C-alpha positions in Angstrom: -150.2 -27.2 167.8 -147.8 -29.2 170.0 -150.5 -30.2 172.5 -153.0 -31.1 169.8 -150.7 -33.4 167.8 -149.4 -35.2 170.8 -152.9 -35.7 172.2 -154.0 -37.1 168.8 -151.0 -39.4 168.7 -151.9 -40.7 172.2 -155.5 -41.4 171.1 -154.4 -43.1 167.9 -151.9 -45.5 169.5 -154.5 -46.7 172.0 -156.7 -48.1 169.2 -155.8 -51.6 168.2 -155.3 -51.5 164.4 -153.2 -54.6 163.9 -153.3 -55.8 160.3 -155.4 -59.0 160.2 -153.5 -60.2 157.2 -150.4 -60.4 159.4 -152.3 -61.6 162.6 -155.7 -63.3 162.2 -156.6 -61.9 165.6 -155.7 -58.4 164.5 -158.5 -55.8 164.9 -158.0 -54.2 161.5 -158.7 -50.6 160.6 -162.4 -50.2 161.2 -162.2 -48.6 164.7 -159.3 -46.3 163.9 -160.8 -45.3 160.6 -164.0 -44.3 162.4 -162.0 -42.3 164.9 -160.1 -40.5 162.2 -163.3 -39.7 160.3 -165.0 -38.3 163.5 -161.9 -36.3 164.3 -161.8 -34.8 160.8 -165.5 -33.9 160.8 -165.1 -32.2 164.3 -162.1 -30.3 162.9 -164.2 -29.0 160.0 -162.6 -31.2 157.3 -164.5 -32.7 154.4 -164.3 -36.4 155.3 -165.2 -39.6 153.5 -164.6 -43.3 154.3 -163.6 -45.5 151.4 -164.1 -49.3 151.7 -163.6 -50.8 148.3 -162.2 -53.8 150.2 -164.7 -55.2 152.7 -163.8 -54.5 156.4 -160.6 -52.6 155.4 -161.6 -49.0 155.3 -159.4 -46.0 154.5 -160.3 -42.3 155.2 -159.8 -39.3 152.9 -160.0 -35.8 154.5 -160.0 -32.5 152.6 -159.0 -29.1 153.9 -158.7 -25.8 152.2 -160.9 -23.7 149.9 -159.9 -25.5 146.7 -160.4 -22.4 144.6 -157.5 -22.7 142.2 -154.4 -23.4 144.3 -152.4 -26.6 144.1 -153.5 -29.8 145.8 -151.1 -31.6 148.2 -151.7 -35.2 149.3 -150.5 -36.2 152.8 -150.5 -40.0 153.1 -150.1 -42.2 156.2 -151.3 -45.7 157.1 -153.7 -46.8 159.8 -152.5 -50.4 160.4 -149.7 -51.7 162.5 -147.8 -55.0 162.7 -148.7 -57.4 165.5 -148.4 -56.8 169.3 -146.6 -60.0 170.2 -143.4 -59.2 172.0 -144.1 -55.4 172.1 -143.1 -54.1 175.5 -145.5 -51.2 175.6 -148.2 -52.4 173.1 -151.3 -50.1 173.2 -150.5 -48.4 176.6 -148.2 -45.5 175.8 -145.2 -44.8 178.0 -143.4 -41.5 178.0 -139.7 -41.4 178.8 -138.4 -37.9 178.4 -138.9 -37.1 174.7 -139.6 -40.7 173.8 -143.1 -41.8 173.4 -143.3 -45.7 173.5 -146.1 -47.7 172.0 -146.7 -50.1 169.1 -147.3 -48.1 166.0 -146.1 -44.8 167.5 -143.0 -44.7 165.2 -144.5 -46.8 162.4 -146.5 -44.6 161.8 -149.2 -43.0 163.9 -147.0 -40.0 164.8 -146.7 -39.2 161.1 -150.4 -39.7 160.6 -151.2 -37.4 163.5 -148.9 -34.7 162.1 -150.6 -35.0 158.7 -154.1 -34.6 160.2 -153.1 -31.6 162.3 -151.3 -30.0 159.3 -154.4 -30.5 157.1 -156.6 -28.9 159.8 -154.3 -25.9 160.4 -153.7 -25.3 156.7 -157.5 -25.2 156.2 -157.9 -22.7 159.1 -155.2 -20.6 157.5 -157.5 -20.3 154.4 -155.3 -21.8 151.7 -156.6 -21.4 148.2 -155.7 -24.9 147.2 -156.4 -28.1 149.1 -154.6 -30.5 151.5 -155.9 -34.0 151.2 -155.0 -36.6 153.8 -155.2 -40.3 152.9 -155.3 -42.4 156.0 -154.9 -45.8 154.4 -155.4 -49.4 155.4 -153.1 -52.4 154.9 -149.8 -50.8 154.1 -148.0 -53.4 156.2 -149.1 -56.2 153.9 -150.6 -55.6 150.4 -151.2 -51.9 150.3 -154.9 -52.3 149.6 -155.8 -48.9 151.1 -153.6 -46.7 148.9 -154.8 -48.5 145.8 -158.4 -48.0 146.9 -157.7 -44.3 147.4 -156.0 -43.9 144.0 -159.0 -45.5 142.4 -161.2 -43.0 144.2 -159.1 -39.9 143.7 -158.0 -38.6 140.2 -154.2 -38.7 140.5 -153.9 -36.1 137.7 -155.6 -33.7 140.1 -153.0 -34.1 142.8 -149.9 -31.9 142.3 -147.6 -33.6 144.9 -147.6 -36.0 147.8 -145.8 -36.4 151.1 -145.8 -39.8 152.8 -145.3 -39.2 156.5 -143.4 -42.5 157.2 -140.6 -42.0 159.7 -137.6 -40.5 158.0 -135.7 -38.9 161.0 -136.9 -35.6 159.6 -135.0 -35.9 156.4 -136.6 -35.7 153.0 -136.8 -39.2 151.5 -136.7 -38.9 147.8 -135.9 -42.5 146.8 -136.3 -46.1 147.9 -135.9 -49.5 146.4 -138.7 -51.7 145.1 -139.0 -55.4 145.4 -140.0 -58.6 143.6 -140.9 -61.9 145.3 -140.2 -64.9 143.1 -141.3 -68.4 144.0 -139.2 -71.2 142.5 -140.6 -74.8 142.4 -138.4 -77.8 141.8 -140.3 -81.0 141.1 -138.5 -84.3 141.1 -139.3 -88.0 141.7 -139.8 -89.6 145.2 -138.0 -92.9 146.0 -136.6 -94.8 148.9 -133.2 -93.4 150.0 -131.6 -96.7 149.5 -132.5 -96.7 145.8 -131.4 -93.3 144.5 -131.4 -94.4 140.9 -135.2 -94.5 141.1 -135.6 -90.9 142.3 -134.7 -87.4 141.3 -133.7 -85.2 144.3 -135.6 -81.9 144.2 -133.7 -80.4 147.1 -130.3 -81.0 145.8 -131.4 -79.6 142.4 -132.7 -76.5 144.3 -129.3 -76.1 145.9 -127.7 -75.5 142.5 -130.2 -72.8 141.8 -129.6 -71.2 145.1 -125.9 -71.0 144.4 -126.8 -69.3 141.1 -129.0 -66.8 142.8 -126.2 -66.0 145.2 -123.9 -65.3 142.2 -126.6 -63.0 140.8 -126.7 -61.1 144.1 -123.0 -60.5 143.8 -123.5 -59.2 140.3 -126.2 -56.8 141.4 -123.9 -55.4 144.1 -121.5 -54.4 141.3 -124.1 -52.1 139.7 -124.9 -49.5 142.3 -127.4 -46.7 142.0 -125.7 -43.3 142.5 -128.1 -42.4 145.4 -129.5 -45.7 146.7 -126.5 -48.0 146.3 -126.8 -51.5 144.9 -129.8 -53.7 144.5 -129.7 -57.1 146.2 -131.5 -60.4 146.6 -131.8 -63.0 149.3 -133.5 -66.4 149.7 -136.3 -65.9 152.3 -138.3 -69.1 152.4 -137.7 -72.7 151.6 -139.7 -76.0 152.1 -139.2 -79.5 150.8 -139.1 -83.2 151.6 -141.3 -85.5 153.6 -139.0 -87.7 155.7 -135.4 -88.6 156.2 -135.3 -91.8 154.1 -137.2 -90.5 151.1 -135.7 -88.7 148.2 -137.7 -85.5 148.0 -139.9 -84.9 145.0 -140.6 -81.3 145.7 -138.7 -78.2 146.9 -140.1 -74.7 146.9 -138.1 -71.5 147.8 -138.8 -67.8 147.6 -136.3 -65.2 146.6 -136.8 -61.5 147.3 -135.0 -59.1 145.0 -134.7 -55.4 146.0 -134.9 -53.4 142.8 -133.5 -49.9 141.8 -135.3 -47.2 140.0 -135.5 -48.1 136.3 -135.5 -51.9 137.0 -138.8 -53.2 135.8 -140.6 -56.4 136.6 -139.9 -57.6 133.1 -136.2 -57.1 133.7 -136.3 -59.2 136.9 -138.4 -61.9 135.3 -136.0 -62.1 132.4 -133.0 -62.5 134.8 -134.8 -65.3 136.5 -135.7 -67.0 133.3 -132.1 -66.8 132.1 -130.8 -68.2 135.4 -133.2 -71.1 135.2 -132.1 -71.9 131.7 -128.4 -71.8 132.6 -129.1 -74.1 135.6 -131.3 -76.6 133.7 -130.9 -80.0 135.4 -129.2 -82.8 133.5 -131.8 -85.2 134.7 -134.9 -84.7 132.5 -137.2 -85.9 135.3 -136.5 -82.7 137.2 -138.7 -79.7 136.4 -138.0 -76.2 137.6 -140.6 -73.4 137.3 -140.8 -69.8 138.7 -143.6 -67.4 139.3 -143.8 -63.8 140.5 -145.7 -63.7 143.8 -145.6 -59.9 144.4 -144.1 -56.9 142.7 -143.7 -53.3 144.1 -141.9 -50.6 142.1 -139.0 -48.5 143.3 -139.4 -44.7 143.7 -137.2 -41.7 142.9 -138.1 -38.0 142.8 -135.6 -35.4 141.6 -134.4 -32.9 144.2 -135.4 -30.1 141.7 -139.1 -31.1 142.0 -141.0 -28.2 143.6 -142.4 -30.2 146.5 -138.9 -31.4 147.5 -137.5 -27.8 147.3 -140.4 -26.4 149.3 -140.3 -29.1 151.9 -136.6 -28.5 152.4 -137.3 -24.8 152.8 -140.1 -25.4 155.3 -138.0 -27.8 157.3 -135.1 -25.4 157.5 -131.3 -25.9 158.0 -130.1 -29.4 158.7 -132.7 -31.1 156.6 -131.2 -32.9 153.6 -132.4 -35.4 151.0 -131.8 -39.0 152.0 -132.5 -42.5 150.5 -134.9 -44.7 152.5 -134.0 -48.2 153.3 -137.6 -49.5 153.3 -140.4 -49.7 150.8 -143.5 -47.6 151.3 -146.8 -46.7 149.7 -145.0 -43.7 148.1 -144.1 -46.0 145.2 -147.8 -46.3 144.3 -148.2 -42.6 144.4 -145.1 -42.0 142.3 -146.1 -44.7 139.9 -149.4 -42.9 139.4 -147.5 -39.8 138.2 -147.6 -37.8 141.5 -144.3 -36.2 142.6 -143.7 -37.8 146.0 -141.4 -37.3 148.9 -141.3 -38.9 152.4 -141.0 -36.9 155.6 -141.7 -37.9 159.2 -140.4 -37.9 162.7 -137.4 -39.6 164.3 -137.5 -42.6 166.5 -136.7 -46.4 166.6 -138.2 -49.8 166.7 -140.4 -50.3 163.7 -141.7 -53.9 164.0 -139.5 -54.4 167.0 -140.1 -55.3 170.7 -139.4 -51.7 171.8 -140.8 -48.9 169.6 -140.7 -45.2 170.3 -141.1 -41.9 168.5 -139.8 -38.4 169.4 -142.4 -36.1 170.8 -140.6 -33.0 169.8 -139.9 -34.4 166.4 -143.6 -35.2 165.9 -144.6 -31.7 166.8 -141.9 -30.3 164.4 -143.2 -32.5 161.5 -146.7 -31.1 162.0 -145.3 -27.6 161.9 -143.3 -28.2 158.8 -146.1 -29.9 157.0 -148.4 -27.0 157.8 -145.8 -24.5 156.5 -145.3 -26.6 153.3 -149.1 -26.7 152.7 -149.5 -23.0 153.1 -146.6 -22.4 150.6 -147.4 -25.2 148.1 -151.2 -24.8 148.0 -151.3 -21.1 147.1 
């Protein structure tokens, strides 16, 4: 198994699959999806390509007899962030146990482990079924996992493992997020005649102070496993020139949410903040809209897939909160008990990215063992 999974990892990282939504020059997922589909067919897996979104294919592979046992979904994404600044890019470099390349850690090692586990579980003759979802666009809008969920019946999936890098710990929870865009509209005027204008940027400043206060309040309400939620101001634009009172300022706030915090709750908090900060000048108008929402995820440790994963992984493996958001939230939100498990490494989205070769091999072994136990 070790040689197969590492050879597969090497082949995967050499294929440019930069998300074109992040980099217009990005190759997208078409080539790598075709490679994964061909590999699956050669391995004897039932394979289909899903392309509900044009030019953004995902691949679904099925292994096992599917004669009454449970169905386990293994999910990993095909796309990567851009290559700019990456030291090793698409030419892998091995340094001891470290395998360097863009996408090696995030997350083609986890995808390779899932594919090999599906093949080996099928060879073992499991009664149930292992389904691998190799999805597009996780790094931006998660189009792929949504396409797969529309294609598969979530009620027919008994559990899922997302093979994002977790340092070989069982990730049972992560925060969600909401992007809120706030627009302040004022009145432009010459800087020497302030009485004729209404300064949108200064008005935005009052709202930013209020959001900072809300962030401090959130940090006083920690989740017992994940810790507190938080928010930050991530983008801001406004003004036209130095001597003109600005008539517009737009800023975006990202709020990281905890399990149980709904979009309605976040939007209500924003509406309350805007009401409390209503400008005294009636010429100033402040509006807000939700740009993007992704739910948080939490799976109880007592869930069978979590217990069986911990057993398969052996001593030293514990449950852990994940700092990042992942497609796992979509699976969990669809009613599928979901856990994250993948190899160790460093450098996701960074200039230097590497994944552990031994860790990748171990993850493939653990996932195969989990499949054989879970899919009886």
